[in-house]
Backbone atoms as SQL, in Angstrom:
CREATE TABLE atoms (id INTEGER PRIMARY KEY, chain TEXT, resi INTEGER, resn TEXT, atom TEXT, x REAL, y REAL, z REAL);
INSERT INTO atoms VALUES
  (1, 'A', 1, 'MET', 'N', -4.329, -3.661, -17.055),
  (2, 'A', 1, 'MET', 'CA', -4.447, -3.752, -15.617),
  (3, 'A', 1, 'MET', 'C', -3.065, -3.544, -15.013),
  (4, 'A', 2, 'ALA', 'N', -2.961, -2.562, -14.151),
  (5, 'A', 2, 'ALA', 'CA', -1.678, -2.207, -13.550),
  (6, 'A', 2, 'ALA', 'C', -1.284, -3.202, -12.466),
  (7, 'A', 3, 'ARG', 'N', -0.001, -3.478, -12.421),
  (8, 'A', 3, 'ARG', 'CA', 0.572, -4.318, -11.372),
  (9, 'A', 3, 'ARG', 'C', 0.864, -3.392, -10.185),
  (10, 'A', 4, 'VAL', 'N', 0.243, -3.664, -9.041),
  (11, 'A', 4, 'VAL', 'CA', 0.337, -2.780, -7.871),
  (12, 'A', 4, 'VAL', 'C', 0.796, -3.580, -6.657),
  (13, 'A', 5, 'PHE', 'N', 1.726, -3.006, -5.928),
  (14, 'A', 5, 'PHE', 'CA', 2.206, -3.576, -4.668),
  (15, 'A', 5, 'PHE', 'C', 1.416, -2.909, -3.552),
  (16, 'A', 6, 'ILE', 'N', 0.829, -3.697, -2.684),
  (17, 'A', 6, 'ILE', 'CA', 0.108, -3.151, -1.537),
  (18, 'A', 6, 'ILE', 'C', 0.985, -3.342, -0.313),
  (19, 'A', 7, 'SER', 'N', 1.322, -2.231, 0.322),
  (20, 'A', 7, 'SER', 'CA', 2.158, -2.260, 1.517),
  (21, 'A', 7, 'SER', 'C', 1.265, -2.108, 2.745),
  (22, 'A', 8, 'PHE', 'N', 1.442, -3.008, 3.703),
  (23, 'A', 8, 'PHE', 'CA', 0.593, -3.004, 4.897),
  (24, 'A', 8, 'PHE', 'C', 1.341, -3.652, 6.048),
  (25, 'A', 9, 'ALA', 'N', 0.963, -3.282, 7.262),
  (26, 'A', 9, 'ALA', 'CA', 1.485, -3.966, 8.452),
  (27, 'A', 9, 'ALA', 'C', 0.815, -5.335, 8.517),
  (28, 'A', 10, 'MET', 'N', 1.571, -6.351, 8.873),
  (29, 'A', 10, 'MET', 'CA', 1.011, -7.708, 8.917),
  (30, 'A', 10, 'MET', 'C', -0.240, -7.786, 9.801),
  (31, 'A', 11, 'GLU', 'N', -0.308, -6.963, 10.836),
  (32, 'A', 11, 'GLU', 'CA', -1.498, -6.941, 11.696),
  (33, 'A', 11, 'GLU', 'C', -2.720, -6.426, 10.939),
  (34, 'A', 12, 'ASP', 'N', -2.483, -5.779, 9.807),
  (35, 'A', 12, 'ASP', 'CA', -3.562, -5.194, 9.012),
  (36, 'A', 12, 'ASP', 'C', -3.833, -5.962, 7.724),
  (37, 'A', 13, 'ARG', 'N', -3.430, -7.212, 7.673),
  (38, 'A', 13, 'ARG', 'CA', -3.611, -7.972, 6.418),
  (39, 'A', 13, 'ARG', 'C', -5.077, -8.070, 6.029),
  (40, 'A', 14, 'ASN', 'N', -5.991, -7.983, 7.012),
  (41, 'A', 14, 'ASN', 'CA', -7.415, -7.993, 6.670),
  (42, 'A', 14, 'ASN', 'C', -7.785, -6.776, 5.818),
  (43, 'A', 15, 'LEU', 'N', -7.105, -5.644, 6.030),
  (44, 'A', 15, 'LEU', 'CA', -7.359, -4.460, 5.208),
  (45, 'A', 15, 'LEU', 'C', -6.857, -4.677, 3.782),
  (46, 'A', 16, 'ARG', 'N', -5.703, -5.334, 3.641),
  (47, 'A', 16, 'ARG', 'CA', -5.208, -5.663, 2.301),
  (48, 'A', 16, 'ARG', 'C', -6.199, -6.592, 1.616),
  (49, 'A', 17, 'ASP', 'N', -6.693, -7.574, 2.355),
  (50, 'A', 17, 'ASP', 'CA', -7.671, -8.495, 1.795),
  (51, 'A', 17, 'ASP', 'C', -8.932, -7.749, 1.359),
  (52, 'A', 18, 'PHE', 'N', -9.329, -6.760, 2.134),
  (53, 'A', 18, 'PHE', 'CA', -10.509, -5.966, 1.798),
  (54, 'A', 18, 'PHE', 'C', -10.274, -5.172, 0.508),
  (55, 'A', 19, 'LEU', 'N', -9.099, -4.569, 0.366),
  (56, 'A', 19, 'LEU', 'CA', -8.783, -3.812, -0.853),
  (57, 'A', 19, 'LEU', 'C', -8.787, -4.731, -2.074),
  (58, 'A', 20, 'VAL', 'N', -8.172, -5.884, -1.941),
  (59, 'A', 20, 'VAL', 'CA', -8.174, -6.856, -3.042),
  (60, 'A', 20, 'VAL', 'C', -9.610, -7.305, -3.318),
  (61, 'A', 21, 'GLY', 'N', -10.405, -7.469, -2.281),
  (62, 'A', 21, 'GLY', 'CA', -11.805, -7.849, -2.454),
  (63, 'A', 21, 'GLY', 'C', -12.613, -6.791, -3.177),
  (64, 'A', 22, 'GLN', 'N', -12.281, -5.521, -2.959),
  (65, 'A', 22, 'GLN', 'CA', -12.978, -4.441, -3.653),
  (66, 'A', 22, 'GLN', 'C', -12.841, -4.575, -5.165),
  (67, 'A', 23, 'LYS', 'N', -11.681, -4.992, -5.632),
  (68, 'A', 23, 'LYS', 'CA', -11.490, -5.101, -7.076),
  (69, 'A', 23, 'LYS', 'C', -12.291, -6.254, -7.656),
  (70, 'A', 24, 'ARG', 'N', -12.657, -7.213, -6.826),
  (71, 'A', 24, 'ARG', 'CA', -13.455, -8.346, -7.301),
  (72, 'A', 24, 'ARG', 'C', -14.946, -8.011, -7.348),
  (73, 'A', 25, 'ASN', 'N', -15.327, -6.909, -6.724),
  (74, 'A', 25, 'ASN', 'CA', -16.722, -6.497, -6.674),
  (75, 'A', 25, 'ASN', 'C', -17.106, -5.896, -8.024),
  (76, 'A', 26, 'ALA', 'N', -18.089, -6.444, -8.666),
  (77, 'A', 26, 'ALA', 'CA', -18.497, -5.991, -9.995),
  (78, 'A', 26, 'ALA', 'C', -19.025, -4.560, -9.988),
  (79, 'A', 27, 'ARG', 'N', -19.383, -4.038, -8.823),
  (80, 'A', 27, 'ARG', 'CA', -19.934, -2.685, -8.758),
  (81, 'A', 27, 'ARG', 'C', -18.855, -1.611, -8.681),
  (82, 'A', 28, 'THR', 'N', -17.584, -1.989, -8.618),
  (83, 'A', 28, 'THR', 'CA', -16.519, -0.993, -8.542),
  (84, 'A', 28, 'THR', 'C', -15.726, -0.956, -9.835),
  (85, 'A', 29, 'SER', 'N', -14.991, 0.123, -10.007),
  (86, 'A', 29, 'SER', 'CA', -14.110, 0.278, -11.177),
  (87, 'A', 29, 'SER', 'C', -12.663, -0.025, -10.818),
  (88, 'A', 30, 'ILE', 'N', -12.433, -0.526, -9.623),
  (89, 'A', 30, 'ILE', 'CA', -11.076, -0.814, -9.166),
  (90, 'A', 30, 'ILE', 'C', -10.569, -2.061, -9.880),
  (91, 'A', 31, 'ASP', 'N', -9.397, -1.933, -10.508),
  (92, 'A', 31, 'ASP', 'CA', -8.839, -3.075, -11.231),
  (93, 'A', 31, 'ASP', 'C', -7.317, -2.997, -11.190),
  (94, 'A', 32, 'PHE', 'N', -6.677, -3.999, -10.622),
  (95, 'A', 32, 'PHE', 'CA', -5.225, -4.069, -10.548),
  (96, 'A', 32, 'PHE', 'C', -4.819, -5.506, -10.260),
  (97, 'A', 33, 'THR', 'N', -3.549, -5.793, -10.472),
  (98, 'A', 33, 'THR', 'CA', -2.985, -7.086, -10.109),
  (99, 'A', 33, 'THR', 'C', -2.208, -6.892, -8.816),
  (100, 'A', 34, 'ASP', 'N', -2.569, -7.626, -7.790),
  (101, 'A', 34, 'ASP', 'CA', -1.940, -7.504, -6.472),
  (102, 'A', 34, 'ASP', 'C', -0.584, -8.204, -6.471),
  (103, 'A', 35, 'TYR', 'N', 0.477, -7.434, -6.210),
  (104, 'A', 35, 'TYR', 'CA', 1.826, -7.990, -6.114),
  (105, 'A', 35, 'TYR', 'C', 2.402, -7.858, -4.714),
  (106, 'A', 36, 'SER', 'N', 1.533, -7.707, -3.715),
  (107, 'A', 36, 'SER', 'CA', 2.025, -7.548, -2.346),
  (108, 'A', 36, 'SER', 'C', 2.588, -8.855, -1.813),
  (109, 'A', 37, 'VAL', 'N', 3.378, -8.719, -0.753),
  (110, 'A', 37, 'VAL', 'CA', 3.946, -9.881, -0.063),
  (111, 'A', 37, 'VAL', 'C', 2.924, -10.321, 0.972),
  (112, 'A', 38, 'LYS', 'N', 2.519, -11.561, 0.900),
  (113, 'A', 38, 'LYS', 'CA', 1.470, -12.043, 1.791),
  (114, 'A', 38, 'LYS', 'C', 1.994, -12.836, 2.975),
  (115, 'A', 39, 'GLU', 'N', 3.249, -13.239, 2.911),
  (116, 'A', 39, 'GLU', 'CA', 3.845, -13.962, 4.030),
  (117, 'A', 39, 'GLU', 'C', 5.337, -13.653, 4.073),
  (118, 'A', 40, 'ALA', 'N', 5.913, -13.882, 5.218),
  (119, 'A', 40, 'ALA', 'CA', 7.338, -13.561, 5.392),
  (120, 'A', 40, 'ALA', 'C', 8.209, -14.434, 4.489),
  (121, 'A', 41, 'TRP', 'N', 9.255, -13.815, 3.964),
  (122, 'A', 41, 'TRP', 'CA', 10.218, -14.541, 3.160),
  (123, 'A', 41, 'TRP', 'C', 11.426, -14.901, 4.009),
  (124, 'A', 42, 'SER', 'N', 12.342, -15.585, 3.407),
  (125, 'A', 42, 'SER', 'CA', 13.575, -15.960, 4.097),
  (126, 'A', 42, 'SER', 'C', 14.422, -14.714, 4.355),
  (127, 'A', 43, 'SER', 'N', 15.654, -14.937, 4.764),
  (128, 'A', 43, 'SER', 'CA', 16.540, -13.821, 5.101),
  (129, 'A', 43, 'SER', 'C', 16.799, -12.888, 3.922),
  (130, 'A', 44, 'SER', 'N', 16.574, -13.340, 2.714),
  (131, 'A', 44, 'SER', 'CA', 16.802, -12.486, 1.540),
  (132, 'A', 44, 'SER', 'C', 15.522, -11.779, 1.106),
  (133, 'A', 45, 'TRP', 'N', 14.564, -11.630, 2.013),
  (134, 'A', 45, 'TRP', 'CA', 13.281, -11.059, 1.629),
  (135, 'A', 45, 'TRP', 'C', 13.409, -9.656, 1.072),
  (136, 'A', 46, 'LYS', 'N', 14.336, -8.855, 1.582),
  (137, 'A', 46, 'LYS', 'CA', 14.458, -7.483, 1.075),
  (138, 'A', 46, 'LYS', 'C', 14.867, -7.474, -0.391),
  (139, 'A', 47, 'THR', 'N', 15.781, -8.330, -0.771),
  (140, 'A', 47, 'THR', 'CA', 16.191, -8.413, -2.177),
  (141, 'A', 47, 'THR', 'C', 15.007, -8.848, -3.033),
  (142, 'A', 48, 'ASN', 'N', 14.323, -9.900, -2.603),
  (143, 'A', 48, 'ASN', 'CA', 13.158, -10.378, -3.343),
  (144, 'A', 48, 'ASN', 'C', 12.061, -9.324, -3.414),
  (145, 'A', 49, 'CYS', 'N', 11.821, -8.648, -2.299),
  (146, 'A', 49, 'CYS', 'CA', 10.776, -7.644, -2.222),
  (147, 'A', 49, 'CYS', 'C', 11.105, -6.449, -3.117),
  (148, 'A', 50, 'ARG', 'N', 12.333, -5.981, -3.095),
  (149, 'A', 50, 'ARG', 'CA', 12.734, -4.856, -3.945),
  (150, 'A', 50, 'ARG', 'C', 12.511, -5.204, -5.417),
  (151, 'A', 51, 'GLU', 'N', 12.881, -6.410, -5.816),
  (152, 'A', 51, 'GLU', 'CA', 12.686, -6.824, -7.213),
  (153, 'A', 51, 'GLU', 'C', 11.200, -6.844, -7.559),
  (154, 'A', 52, 'ARG', 'N', 10.384, -7.318, -6.641),
  (155, 'A', 52, 'ARG', 'CA', 8.936, -7.344, -6.877),
  (156, 'A', 52, 'ARG', 'C', 8.390, -5.929, -6.990),
  (157, 'A', 53, 'ILE', 'N', 8.809, -5.040, -6.104),
  (158, 'A', 53, 'ILE', 'CA', 8.344, -3.657, -6.125),
  (159, 'A', 53, 'ILE', 'C', 8.752, -2.989, -7.443),
  (160, 'A', 54, 'LYS', 'N', 9.968, -3.239, -7.894),
  (161, 'A', 54, 'LYS', 'CA', 10.457, -2.618, -9.125),
  (162, 'A', 54, 'LYS', 'C', 9.665, -3.045, -10.355),
  (163, 'A', 55, 'THR', 'N', 8.993, -4.198, -10.299),
  (164, 'A', 55, 'THR', 'CA', 8.198, -4.650, -11.443),
  (165, 'A', 55, 'THR', 'C', 6.786, -4.065, -11.441),
  (166, 'A', 56, 'CYS', 'N', 6.449, -3.309, -10.398),
  (167, 'A', 56, 'CYS', 'CA', 5.102, -2.770, -10.264),
  (168, 'A', 56, 'CYS', 'C', 5.006, -1.361, -10.843),
  (169, 'A', 57, 'ARG', 'N', 3.812, -1.023, -11.284),
  (170, 'A', 57, 'ARG', 'CA', 3.554, 0.321, -11.794),
  (171, 'A', 57, 'ARG', 'C', 3.332, 1.314, -10.658),
  (172, 'A', 58, 'GLY', 'N', 2.926, 0.817, -9.489),
  (173, 'A', 58, 'GLY', 'CA', 2.646, 1.691, -8.363),
  (174, 'A', 58, 'GLY', 'C', 2.521, 0.904, -7.074),
  (175, 'A', 59, 'MET', 'N', 2.435, 1.658, -5.975),
  (176, 'A', 59, 'MET', 'CA', 2.264, 1.057, -4.656),
  (177, 'A', 59, 'MET', 'C', 1.159, 1.797, -3.921),
  (178, 'A', 60, 'ILE', 'N', 0.325, 1.038, -3.229),
  (179, 'A', 60, 'ILE', 'CA', -0.661, 1.600, -2.320),
  (180, 'A', 60, 'ILE', 'C', -0.233, 1.209, -0.916),
  (181, 'A', 61, 'GLY', 'N', -0.017, 2.208, -0.072),
  (182, 'A', 61, 'GLY', 'CA', 0.362, 1.967, 1.315),
  (183, 'A', 61, 'GLY', 'C', -0.843, 2.173, 2.216),
  (184, 'A', 62, 'ILE', 'N', -1.233, 1.133, 2.934),
  (185, 'A', 62, 'ILE', 'CA', -2.351, 1.220, 3.877),
  (186, 'A', 62, 'ILE', 'C', -1.781, 1.647, 5.227),
  (187, 'A', 63, 'ILE', 'N', -2.141, 2.845, 5.649),
  (188, 'A', 63, 'ILE', 'CA', -1.555, 3.454, 6.841),
  (189, 'A', 63, 'ILE', 'C', -2.521, 3.348, 8.020),
  (190, 'A', 64, 'THR', 'N', -2.032, 2.754, 9.107),
  (191, 'A', 64, 'THR', 'CA', -2.820, 2.576, 10.329),
  (192, 'A', 64, 'THR', 'C', -1.914, 2.850, 11.533),
  (193, 'A', 65, 'PRO', 'N', -2.461, 2.836, 12.737),
  (194, 'A', 65, 'PRO', 'CA', -1.617, 2.979, 13.921),
  (195, 'A', 65, 'PRO', 'C', -0.560, 1.873, 14.049),
  (196, 'A', 66, 'ASN', 'N', -0.701, 0.767, 13.314),
  (197, 'A', 66, 'ASN', 'CA', 0.314, -0.292, 13.328),
  (198, 'A', 66, 'ASN', 'C', 1.531, 0.057, 12.472),
  (199, 'A', 67, 'THR', 'N', 1.394, 0.979, 11.547),
  (200, 'A', 67, 'THR', 'CA', 2.460, 1.299, 10.591),
  (201, 'A', 67, 'THR', 'C', 3.783, 1.690, 11.259),
  (202, 'A', 68, 'PRO', 'N', 3.790, 2.570, 12.274),
  (203, 'A', 68, 'PRO', 'CA', 5.088, 2.978, 12.845),
  (204, 'A', 68, 'PRO', 'C', 5.923, 1.829, 13.412),
  (205, 'A', 69, 'ARG', 'N', 5.273, 0.725, 13.791),
  (206, 'A', 69, 'ARG', 'CA', 5.996, -0.423, 14.352),
  (207, 'A', 69, 'ARG', 'C', 6.220, -1.528, 13.324),
  (208, 'A', 70, 'ALA', 'N', 5.776, -1.298, 12.109),
  (209, 'A', 70, 'ALA', 'CA', 5.854, -2.325, 11.059),
  (210, 'A', 70, 'ALA', 'C', 7.120, -2.104, 10.232),
  (211, 'A', 71, 'ASP', 'N', 8.230, -2.648, 10.717),
  (212, 'A', 71, 'ASP', 'CA', 9.521, -2.438, 10.048),
  (213, 'A', 71, 'ASP', 'C', 9.487, -2.856, 8.579),
  (214, 'A', 72, 'GLY', 'N', 8.824, -3.963, 8.281),
  (215, 'A', 72, 'GLY', 'CA', 8.740, -4.425, 6.900),
  (216, 'A', 72, 'GLY', 'C', 7.980, -3.448, 6.020),
  (217, 'A', 73, 'GLN', 'N', 6.857, -2.964, 6.508),
  (218, 'A', 73, 'GLN', 'CA', 6.076, -2.001, 5.738),
  (219, 'A', 73, 'GLN', 'C', 6.858, -0.710, 5.533),
  (220, 'A', 74, 'LEU', 'N', 7.509, -0.232, 6.573),
  (221, 'A', 74, 'LEU', 'CA', 8.288, 1.001, 6.444),
  (222, 'A', 74, 'LEU', 'C', 9.397, 0.822, 5.415),
  (223, 'A', 75, 'TRP', 'N', 10.030, -0.348, 5.399),
  (224, 'A', 75, 'TRP', 'CA', 11.071, -0.619, 4.415),
  (225, 'A', 75, 'TRP', 'C', 10.476, -0.641, 3.007),
  (226, 'A', 76, 'GLU', 'N', 9.309, -1.271, 2.837),
  (227, 'A', 76, 'GLU', 'CA', 8.650, -1.320, 1.527),
  (228, 'A', 76, 'GLU', 'C', 8.337, 0.087, 1.023),
  (229, 'A', 77, 'LEU', 'N', 7.800, 0.927, 1.900),
  (230, 'A', 77, 'LEU', 'CA', 7.472, 2.295, 1.513),
  (231, 'A', 77, 'LEU', 'C', 8.732, 3.056, 1.095),
  (232, 'A', 78, 'LYS', 'N', 9.798, 2.898, 1.860),
  (233, 'A', 78, 'LYS', 'CA', 11.065, 3.554, 1.521),
  (234, 'A', 78, 'LYS', 'C', 11.603, 3.032, 0.196),
  (235, 'A', 79, 'CYS', 'N', 11.467, 1.758, -0.023),
  (236, 'A', 79, 'CYS', 'CA', 11.919, 1.150, -1.276),
  (237, 'A', 79, 'CYS', 'C', 11.180, 1.770, -2.458),
  (238, 'A', 80, 'ALA', 'N', 9.867, 1.913, -2.360),
  (239, 'A', 80, 'ALA', 'CA', 9.084, 2.520, -3.447),
  (240, 'A', 80, 'ALA', 'C', 9.546, 3.950, -3.703),
  (241, 'A', 81, 'ILE', 'N', 9.790, 4.684, -2.631),
  (242, 'A', 81, 'ILE', 'CA', 10.255, 6.065, -2.775),
  (243, 'A', 81, 'ILE', 'C', 11.634, 6.086, -3.431),
  (244, 'A', 82, 'ASP', 'N', 12.552, 5.242, -2.961),
  (245, 'A', 82, 'ASP', 'CA', 13.905, 5.168, -3.528),
  (246, 'A', 82, 'ASP', 'C', 13.888, 4.768, -5.005),
  (247, 'A', 83, 'GLU', 'N', 12.958, 3.905, -5.388),
  (248, 'A', 83, 'GLU', 'CA', 12.883, 3.401, -6.762),
  (249, 'A', 83, 'GLU', 'C', 11.973, 4.255, -7.646),
  (250, 'A', 84, 'ASN', 'N', 11.483, 5.375, -7.102),
  (251, 'A', 84, 'ASN', 'CA', 10.591, 6.283, -7.835),
  (252, 'A', 84, 'ASN', 'C', 9.328, 5.589, -8.350),
  (253, 'A', 85, 'ILE', 'N', 8.803, 4.686, -7.554),
  (254, 'A', 85, 'ILE', 'CA', 7.547, 4.013, -7.868),
  (255, 'A', 85, 'ILE', 'C', 6.415, 4.917, -7.377),
  (256, 'A', 86, 'PRO', 'N', 5.442, 5.234, -8.233),
  (257, 'A', 86, 'PRO', 'CA', 4.320, 6.059, -7.765),
  (258, 'A', 86, 'PRO', 'C', 3.681, 5.433, -6.518),
  (259, 'A', 87, 'LEU', 'N', 3.446, 6.277, -5.523),
  (260, 'A', 87, 'LEU', 'CA', 2.978, 5.808, -4.217),
  (261, 'A', 87, 'LEU', 'C', 1.755, 6.593, -3.796),
  (262, 'A', 88, 'MET', 'N', 0.689, 5.874, -3.454),
  (263, 'A', 88, 'MET', 'CA', -0.479, 6.499, -2.857),
  (264, 'A', 88, 'MET', 'C', -0.656, 5.901, -1.468),
  (265, 'A', 89, 'LEU', 'N', -0.758, 6.761, -0.487),
  (266, 'A', 89, 'LEU', 'CA', -1.009, 6.330, 0.889),
  (267, 'A', 89, 'LEU', 'C', -2.497, 6.514, 1.168),
  (268, 'A', 90, 'ILE', 'N', -3.095, 5.512, 1.825),
  (269, 'A', 90, 'ILE', 'CA', -4.498, 5.623, 2.215),
  (270, 'A', 90, 'ILE', 'C', -4.644, 5.271, 3.689),
  (271, 'A', 91, 'HIS', 'N', -5.585, 5.952, 4.341),
  (272, 'A', 91, 'HIS', 'CA', -5.904, 5.626, 5.728),
  (273, 'A', 91, 'HIS', 'C', -6.591, 4.267, 5.757),
  (274, 'A', 92, 'GLY', 'N', -6.136, 3.391, 6.609),
  (275, 'A', 92, 'GLY', 'CA', -6.756, 2.092, 6.749),
  (276, 'A', 92, 'GLY', 'C', -8.085, 2.150, 7.492),
  (277, 'A', 93, 'HIS', 'N', -8.287, 3.217, 8.252),
  (278, 'A', 93, 'HIS', 'CA', -9.518, 3.381, 9.029),
  (279, 'A', 93, 'HIS', 'C', -10.059, 4.777, 8.784),
  (280, 'A', 94, 'SER', 'N', -11.382, 4.892, 8.762),
  (281, 'A', 94, 'SER', 'CA', -11.983, 6.190, 8.460),
  (282, 'A', 94, 'SER', 'C', -12.300, 7.025, 9.687),
  (283, 'A', 95, 'THR', 'N', -12.376, 6.408, 10.843),
  (284, 'A', 95, 'THR', 'CA', -12.711, 7.174, 12.035),
  (285, 'A', 95, 'THR', 'C', -11.484, 7.932, 12.536),
  (286, 'A', 96, 'PRO', 'N', -11.659, 9.192, 12.929),
  (287, 'A', 96, 'PRO', 'CA', -10.513, 10.020, 13.340),
  (288, 'A', 96, 'PRO', 'C', -9.653, 9.397, 14.434),
  (289, 'A', 97, 'GLU', 'N', -10.266, 8.736, 15.401),
  (290, 'A', 97, 'GLU', 'CA', -9.481, 8.162, 16.499),
  (291, 'A', 97, 'GLU', 'C', -8.655, 6.950, 16.060),
  (292, 'A', 98, 'ARG', 'N', -8.931, 6.380, 14.902),
  (293, 'A', 98, 'ARG', 'CA', -8.167, 5.230, 14.417),
  (294, 'A', 98, 'ARG', 'C', -7.190, 5.613, 13.304),
  (295, 'A', 99, 'LYS', 'N', -7.180, 6.890, 12.915),
  (296, 'A', 99, 'LYS', 'CA', -6.226, 7.353, 11.906),
  (297, 'A', 99, 'LYS', 'C', -4.904, 7.661, 12.591),
  (298, 'A', 100, 'LEU', 'N', -3.832, 7.451, 11.877),
  (299, 'A', 100, 'LEU', 'CA', -2.499, 7.758, 12.395),
  (300, 'A', 100, 'LEU', 'C', -2.295, 9.266, 12.315),
  (301, 'A', 101, 'SER', 'N', -1.996, 9.895, 13.444),
  (302, 'A', 101, 'SER', 'CA', -1.865, 11.352, 13.455),
  (303, 'A', 101, 'SER', 'C', -0.450, 11.820, 13.132),
  (304, 'A', 102, 'THR', 'N', 0.563, 11.072, 13.555),
  (305, 'A', 102, 'THR', 'CA', 1.953, 11.435, 13.266),
  (306, 'A', 102, 'THR', 'C', 2.544, 10.350, 12.376),
  (307, 'A', 103, 'LEU', 'N', 2.977, 10.757, 11.194),
  (308, 'A', 103, 'LEU', 'CA', 3.495, 9.791, 10.235),
  (309, 'A', 103, 'LEU', 'C', 4.940, 9.432, 10.542),
  (310, 'A', 104, 'PRO', 'N', 5.330, 8.183, 10.268),
  (311, 'A', 104, 'PRO', 'CA', 6.734, 7.792, 10.407),
  (312, 'A', 104, 'PRO', 'C', 7.605, 8.636, 9.477),
  (313, 'A', 105, 'THR', 'N', 8.852, 8.783, 9.830),
  (314, 'A', 105, 'THR', 'CA', 9.788, 9.636, 9.086),
  (315, 'A', 105, 'THR', 'C', 9.809, 9.339, 7.598),
  (316, 'A', 106, 'VAL', 'N', 9.791, 8.073, 7.218),
  (317, 'A', 106, 'VAL', 'CA', 9.920, 7.701, 5.812),
  (318, 'A', 106, 'VAL', 'C', 8.792, 8.289, 4.949),
  (319, 'A', 107, 'ILE', 'N', 7.615, 8.528, 5.528),
  (320, 'A', 107, 'ILE', 'CA', 6.509, 9.098, 4.759),
  (321, 'A', 107, 'ILE', 'C', 6.057, 10.453, 5.303),
  (322, 'A', 108, 'SER', 'N', 6.844, 11.010, 6.201),
  (323, 'A', 108, 'SER', 'CA', 6.519, 12.303, 6.784),
  (324, 'A', 108, 'SER', 'C', 6.365, 13.350, 5.685),
  (325, 'A', 109, 'GLY', 'N', 5.342, 14.164, 5.792),
  (326, 'A', 109, 'GLY', 'CA', 5.100, 15.216, 4.809),
  (327, 'A', 109, 'GLY', 'C', 4.312, 14.755, 3.591),
  (328, 'A', 110, 'ARG', 'N', 4.045, 13.473, 3.484),
  (329, 'A', 110, 'ARG', 'CA', 3.261, 12.955, 2.357),
  (330, 'A', 110, 'ARG', 'C', 1.782, 12.935, 2.727),
  (331, 'A', 111, 'ARG', 'N', 0.962, 13.082, 1.727),
  (332, 'A', 111, 'ARG', 'CA', -0.478, 13.083, 1.929),
  (333, 'A', 111, 'ARG', 'C', -0.966, 11.641, 2.118),
  (334, 'A', 112, 'VAL', 'N', -1.842, 11.474, 3.101),
  (335, 'A', 112, 'VAL', 'CA', -2.527, 10.200, 3.287),
  (336, 'A', 112, 'VAL', 'C', -3.987, 10.439, 2.897),
  (337, 'A', 113, 'ASN', 'N', -4.406, 9.763, 1.842),
  (338, 'A', 113, 'ASN', 'CA', -5.742, 9.942, 1.287),
  (339, 'A', 113, 'ASN', 'C', -6.776, 9.121, 2.041),
  (340, 'A', 114, 'LEU', 'N', -8.026, 9.549, 1.915),
  (341, 'A', 114, 'LEU', 'CA', -9.116, 8.723, 2.405),
  (342, 'A', 114, 'LEU', 'C', -9.225, 7.511, 1.497),
  (343, 'A', 115, 'TRP', 'N', -9.597, 6.405, 2.051),
  (344, 'A', 115, 'TRP', 'CA', -9.769, 5.176, 1.287),
  (345, 'A', 115, 'TRP', 'C', -11.158, 5.210, 0.658),
  (346, 'A', 116, 'THR', 'N', -11.210, 5.715, -0.558),
  (347, 'A', 116, 'THR', 'CA', -12.462, 5.736, -1.305),
  (348, 'A', 116, 'THR', 'C', -12.223, 5.083, -2.659),
  (349, 'A', 117, 'GLU', 'N', -13.292, 4.601, -3.249),
  (350, 'A', 117, 'GLU', 'CA', -13.170, 4.013, -4.584),
  (351, 'A', 117, 'GLU', 'C', -12.613, 5.035, -5.565),
  (352, 'A', 118, 'ASP', 'N', -13.122, 6.268, -5.510),
  (353, 'A', 118, 'ASP', 'CA', -12.646, 7.305, -6.434),
  (354, 'A', 118, 'ASP', 'C', -11.150, 7.554, -6.288),
  (355, 'A', 119, 'ASN', 'N', -10.655, 7.652, -5.058),
  (356, 'A', 119, 'ASN', 'CA', -9.229, 7.899, -4.851),
  (357, 'A', 119, 'ASN', 'C', -8.379, 6.753, -5.395),
  (358, 'A', 120, 'VAL', 'N', -8.811, 5.524, -5.141),
  (359, 'A', 120, 'VAL', 'CA', -8.042, 4.374, -5.628),
  (360, 'A', 120, 'VAL', 'C', -8.093, 4.315, -7.154),
  (361, 'A', 121, 'VAL', 'N', -9.274, 4.493, -7.740),
  (362, 'A', 121, 'VAL', 'CA', -9.418, 4.442, -9.195),
  (363, 'A', 121, 'VAL', 'C', -8.602, 5.549, -9.851),
  (364, 'A', 122, 'ASN', 'N', -8.649, 6.755, -9.307),
  (365, 'A', 122, 'ASN', 'CA', -7.878, 7.869, -9.883),
  (366, 'A', 122, 'ASN', 'C', -6.384, 7.558, -9.865),
  (367, 'A', 123, 'PHE', 'N', -5.892, 7.000, -8.765),
  (368, 'A', 123, 'PHE', 'CA', -4.483, 6.623, -8.693),
  (369, 'A', 123, 'PHE', 'C', -4.154, 5.562, -9.736),
  (370, 'A', 124, 'LEU', 'N', -4.977, 4.531, -9.831),
  (371, 'A', 124, 'LEU', 'CA', -4.744, 3.460, -10.796),
  (372, 'A', 124, 'LEU', 'C', -4.770, 3.991, -12.231),
  (373, 'A', 125, 'ASN', 'N', -5.691, 4.910, -12.508),
  (374, 'A', 125, 'ASN', 'CA', -5.773, 5.491, -13.852),
  (375, 'A', 125, 'ASN', 'C', -4.521, 6.286, -14.193),
  (376, 'A', 126, 'GLN', 'N', -3.907, 6.924, -13.230),
  (377, 'A', 126, 'GLN', 'CA', -2.669, 7.680, -13.453),
  (378, 'A', 126, 'GLN', 'C', -1.507, 6.747, -13.806),
  (379, 'A', 127, 'LEU', 'N', -1.615, 5.497, -13.384),
  (380, 'A', 127, 'LEU', 'CA', -0.527, 4.541, -13.651),
  (381, 'A', 127, 'LEU', 'C', -0.539, 4.055, -15.097),
  (382, 'A', 128, 'GLY', 'N', -1.672, 4.233, -15.769),
  (383, 'A', 128, 'GLY', 'CA', -1.781, 3.845, -17.174),
  (384, 'A', 128, 'GLY', 'C', -2.077, 2.406, -17.406);
């Protein structure tokens, strides 16, 4: 079971909870250990967060209209990129009007996948 960091805007923590809930559903093949940050850390959170990210096999970034204003999430995504951690971005919402149309600079040019069981499972399988 791969150790995965889930990056999300705090306003979207319900989406992170939903992703973690998917792995608990016996009808899915999704299986990972969630290493995301669930609450704010002290002033040294970036150091702690970087160390946590470095111990993960991959990161899933949940991208929503909240992402551009989520400084912590943007930093986490940049950290994964800087540390060469495999990164899969997924749309937090499936409806076109709720998808982010312009990506923040840190993930500009990267593909944002649809949030499907197959996409998540394929990413997890690539992590080994």
